[in-house]
N, C-alpha and C positions, 0 to 999 in steps of 0.2 A: 484628807491628811490633818490629823489632829494634832496638838502639839504633845510633845513627849513629857511623860511625867517626870517632874523634875526639872525640866529644861529651863535654862535660861535664869534659873536664879541667880540673883545679883549680890556681891559682897559690897558692902554700903562703904568701906574705906580700906586702908592698909590694913588696920588689925582685925577684920571682920573675917569669920569663916568663909570657904569657898562653897560654891554650890555643889548639888549632890554628884557624887562620883567619888572615885578613889582618893583617899587622903582627906577626904572632908574635914573641916574642921580643925586644922592643923595650924592655924593662927597666923600671925603676922607674917609679912615678907621678911626675909633676913636682911640684915643692914647692908651685906656684901652683894646684894642683888645687882643686876645690871646697871652701869652708870646712867646717870640722867642726862649725860649730854656726850656728844663725840668729840669733836675736836682733833680728831686723829686722821691716820692714813684712810682715805676713802677704801682704797683698795683692798685692806685688810680688815678693816673694821675695828683696828685696835686703836686704843688713845695713844697720842704722841709719847714716845719714851715710856710707856707703861704696858704692863701685862705682857707674857711670853707669847710667841707665835707658836705656829704650828710645829716647829722644831724646838719650843721650850726656850729660846733665846727672845730677849728684848732688841728692839732695833738699835738700842746704844751699844749692846754688846756685840751685835753683828758688826756695826761699824768699827768698833775697837779691834776685832779680829781682822778685819780688811786692811786697816791701817798697820796692824803688826806684820802681816802677809808683806805687804808692799815694801817695809823696812826691813824684811828680814835677810834677803840676800846681801845688800850693802854691808849690813851690820855683820855678817857672816866674814866677809871680806875683810871689813876693818878689824874685826877681831883677829884674823888670822895675820895680819900685819903686826898688830900688837904683840900677838903671842910670839912670832918671830923675833920681833926686835928685844923682847924681853926675855929671851931663853939663849942657850948656848947655841952654836952654829950645828950641833949634832941633832938637835931637836928641830922638825921640818912642820909647816903649817900647810902643806899640799893636801892634807884631807879636807881642811876647811876650804881651799879655794877650789877644790873638786866639787865639795857640797853647794855651794852657791848657785851654780846654773841648774842643778838638779832640782833645788828649791823652787827657783823661778820656773822651770819649765812646765809644771801643770797649772801654774795659777796666773802666768803673765803670757804677752804676745811673744810671737818669735822673734821679734826685733828687741824686746827687751832681754829675752833669754840670750840672743845673740850679745847684746852688750854686757850682759852680766858674765858672760863667759870670757869676752876679750878683757874685761876688767880684771877677772880672776887670774887670767894668763900673764897680764900686764904686771898685776901685783907681785906675782910669783918671780917673774923676770928681773923686776925692780930689786926685789930683796936678794936676789943671787947676785947682781950688779954691787950693791950696797955691801955684801959679805965676801965679795970678791970670789966667788963658787961660781962663776958661771960656766967654766969650762970643766968642770968636775962631773963625773959619770952619776952620781945621785941627782944633781941638779937637772942634767939633761933627761933623767929619767921622770924626775917630778913634773918637769914642764910639759913633756910629752904625756903625761898622765892627765895632767889638768886640760889639756888640748882635746886629747880623745874624749874625755867626760863630758866636756862642752859641747862637743859635736854629738854625743849621745843626747845630751839635753834638747838639742835642737831637734833631734828625730823623738823623742818623747814628745816635746810640745806640738809637733806636727800631728801624731798620733790623737793625742788628746783633743787637738782642735777638731780633727774630722769627726771623732766621737760625739765631741759637741754639737757640732753642725747636725749630726745624726739625730741626737737627742732634741735638738730644736725642732728638726723636721717632724720627729715624731709627736712633740707636743703640740705643733701646728696642727696635724692630723687630728689627734685626740681633741683640741678645742671645736675644729670643724664638725667631727663626730656629735660633740656634744651639742653645738648648736644646732645640728640637723635634727637629733634625737630629742633633745631637752633645750627648745629654744626660750631664751629668757622672755618672760611676758613685757608688754608695753608697760611704763609707769601709769597710764591711764586707760582703763578699759571700762566702756559703759558707765562712766561718770565717777567710778570708783579709783582710789589710789592703790597701786598693786606694787609689791616687791617679792622678789624671790631671791633665794639663796641654796647653792649647792655646794657643801662642805665634805670633801672627800676626808676620810681618816687617813688613807696612804698617801704619803708626800708624792706630789707630780702624777697623782691619778686625777681624772676630771669627770668620770662618769662611772656609776655601777648600777646598784638595783633601785634605788630611790628615783622618785619621780614626782613632777607636778605640772600642771597644764590649767590656763585659764581661758575660758572662750566666752566672748560675747554673742548671745544667741535670742533668737525671738522670743525666748522664755525669761531672759534675763542672764546675769553672768553665771557661768557655772565653772565650777573647780573641781580639780582632782588632784590629791596628794596619796601617793602610795608607796610600797615597800615589797619589791619582788623577793620571793625566797631564792637564795642562792647568789653567787657572785660571778664574775668574770662575764665573757661574751654570752654567755646562755641568759644571764640576768639583763644584760642590755638589749638584748634580742626581745625577752619578754615585755622590757620597758617600752620598746618601739611599737608591739602589739597594742598594749594598753593604752598609750597615747593617742595612737591611730584610731582604735575603736572608739576612744572617747570623743576626739575630734568630730568624727562623724554622727555618733549618737548624741551628743550634745545638741547637734543642729536639728536632728530628726525627731527625737524622742520629746513627747510632750510633758513628760514628767521625769522627776529625778530617779525614781524607783525604775522607769523604764530603761534609762542611761545605766543604772547598775545591771540591770538584766542583759543588757546588750555586752557589757563588759565580761559579764561571767560567760556568756556564750563564745565571745572572742578567745578568752584564756582555755576554756574546754577544747575548742578548735586547735589551738596551739600545743594542748597538751597532747592530744593524740598524734601529733607529728614527732614528738622528742622520744628517743629511746632511753632506757635505763631508770633510775629514780626520778627523773623529771617527769616522766610519763604518769606516775603515780602520785608524786608528793608536790608537785609544782603549784604553787598559790601566791597570792598578791593580797596583802593587807592595804585597804584602801579607805579613804574618807571622800565622799563627794558632797558637796555644797551648792546651793543655787539661792541667787539673790535676785529676786523679782525686782523690776522697775516700780518705785514708789509705793512698795507696800511696807517697808520699814520692818522686813523680817529675813531670816534666812532659815533655809531649809536644809536638813543635812542628813546622809544616808552613810551610816559607819558598818564598814565590813570588817571588824576584828582589828581596827587601828587605833591608835592613842587619841584620845578625845580631843577636839579642838578647843581652843580658849577663845572667848570673848573679852577685849578689853575695853572698858566705856572710857568716856573724855575726862570722867573726873576720878580716874584711877581704879575704880571697882571692876571686878574680873568675875567671869562665869564661866563654869566648865560645862562644856556642852555634851554631857554623857548621853548615849542612846537610850531610849525607853526599853529596847529589847536588844539582847546581845544576837549578834549575827556572826556567821562564819566568813572567813575571808574569801575572796574572789578566786573561782578556779576550784572550789571544793564541793561545788553543787552536788556531785553525786553521793557525797555522804549524807546530806540533809538539805531538804529544800523549803522553804517557806517565802512568803510574799515580804519584798522589802518594804520598809515603812519609813517615811521621811519624817523627822521630829522637827517642828517649826519652834523657833526662839526670837523674840524680838532684838531688832538690829537698829537701834537709834542713831541718829546723825552723830559723828564724832567718834563713833565706836570702830575699833579694829578687830577683824576675825583673823586668828593665827592657826595654822595648819603645820604640822611638823611629823616627821617620822621618828620611829624609837631610838634613832641615833642621837636624840636630844634627851629624851626621857630616861634612856638607860644609859647616860654618860655617867661615869662613877668618879667620885672624889678620892682624895688620899686615903679615906677611912672606909671607902668601899659603898658610901651611901649613893643612890640613883640621884641623879638631878632631878628637881622638880621645877618644872617652868612654871606652874600656877603660882608655887609659892615664891619663887624668885621674882614674879612681874607683878604681883599683887600690890597695888598702893603705887604704881608708877605710870607716868605718862611720857608719851614721846611725840616730837614734832611730826612724825610720818611713819608709814611702814617701813620705809628703808631705814630710819635710825632706830626702830624696834628691832629689827633684825641685825644691824651693826651691834647694838649693845648686848644681845643675845648671844651671838656667836662669841663676842668678847668675853662675856660672863661664864661662858661655858669652857672656854680655853683656861680661864684662871682657877675654875672649879677642878677641872681635870688635870690641871699641870700641864696642858699641852699635850695629854696622852691619850686623845680620842680614839677608841677601837672601832667604831662604825660609821659610816657616812651619815650625813644628816642633811635632809632637804626641808626647807622652810618656806613657807608661803604667808605673806600678811597682805590683808585687803582691808584698807581703811574707807568709810562711808562719811565725805565731808559734810561738816553741817553748814546749814544756811548762812553764807556770807563769812566762813571760816575762811582765813588766808590760807596761800598754799603752804605755807611754813609757819609754825608757831613756837613760841618759846618753850623748852622744856623745863619742867620744874617738879620737884616732888610735892605730893599731895599733903596738905596739912590737915589732921584729924579736925 
């Protein structure tokens, strides 16, 4: 296994050209790249009070919307009282009193909806007493209308609550399925620091056709990141096949090329069981990596997947382009040739970043593709988790929260001798 041509060439600083591969020599990282520190919500990876979330809103905007909704029902009732007092008796505020419990029904508890309805009824009855119109037929009709609408609001609240419980149940099932099919790797594997993220493009989706896995084996730590063609349950099924085959092959095969061939055979067998288009066009782009213990290098087999990045401790960056192009997994019937693992230096303090095309094909406002190498060049991070948090946050800003494809990210750092668990993040000074 020789070193790949042009492999591991290193950018010497923030403004240096990147190593051989697509987009080489494009220059320095943009100033709007991922932030050099987090300081935000660890669950979302967003900086506190900054950057839009997946729905395009900042946390501050979401909080303001919640406060407004909370205050809306009493404001409607208060507005109805003011309207009734400020207008002649022939004008009525009954529609506003009816609207208040309907507004409360989908957003608040049944008790709050009940109290809102009671407040609306009492406000209407009180105004009729004040206007001395309690016994009039229109007043009785208005009171009956508000009572009826309040009862309807309670029914709506009950339906919404049941739907919410079903949705919560579905979310728990989806999360459980994700953990079963795509388990989150441990933070420490084989002496390496590991972080992984799955970002679904569709809100409330948990898993799709992107995959990652890390395995500590007798031959070193082995990794895979891939992207299955297609969506939905068929893609999830293929993900389970690839990860299952990888777990077994990573332990048994003595070479990374052997692991790739095992995955090829597993997907070929899977394709023969499928009907329709998937039986002929099912494939998986994937990149496999192997980090032997103590050798200070990384081996990579790339099967039609975006090239991994190697981020050095001083902010330099290398694009690990394959020495020979290869077809994705599952397309062995079209062409076959031996896989070749390319070797690159993997010095202490470096971080290996593998990702799917949901990252590299994210588009900005002007339609330009997101370039992770350009955005990350010249930046350092405390660890792999902080790298992924900053990267996800930067993609959200770049796309305006409008991602169209799922994104799987896997970062693996090799600690330097004596390096603390976490170090201060700072920009590289040329």
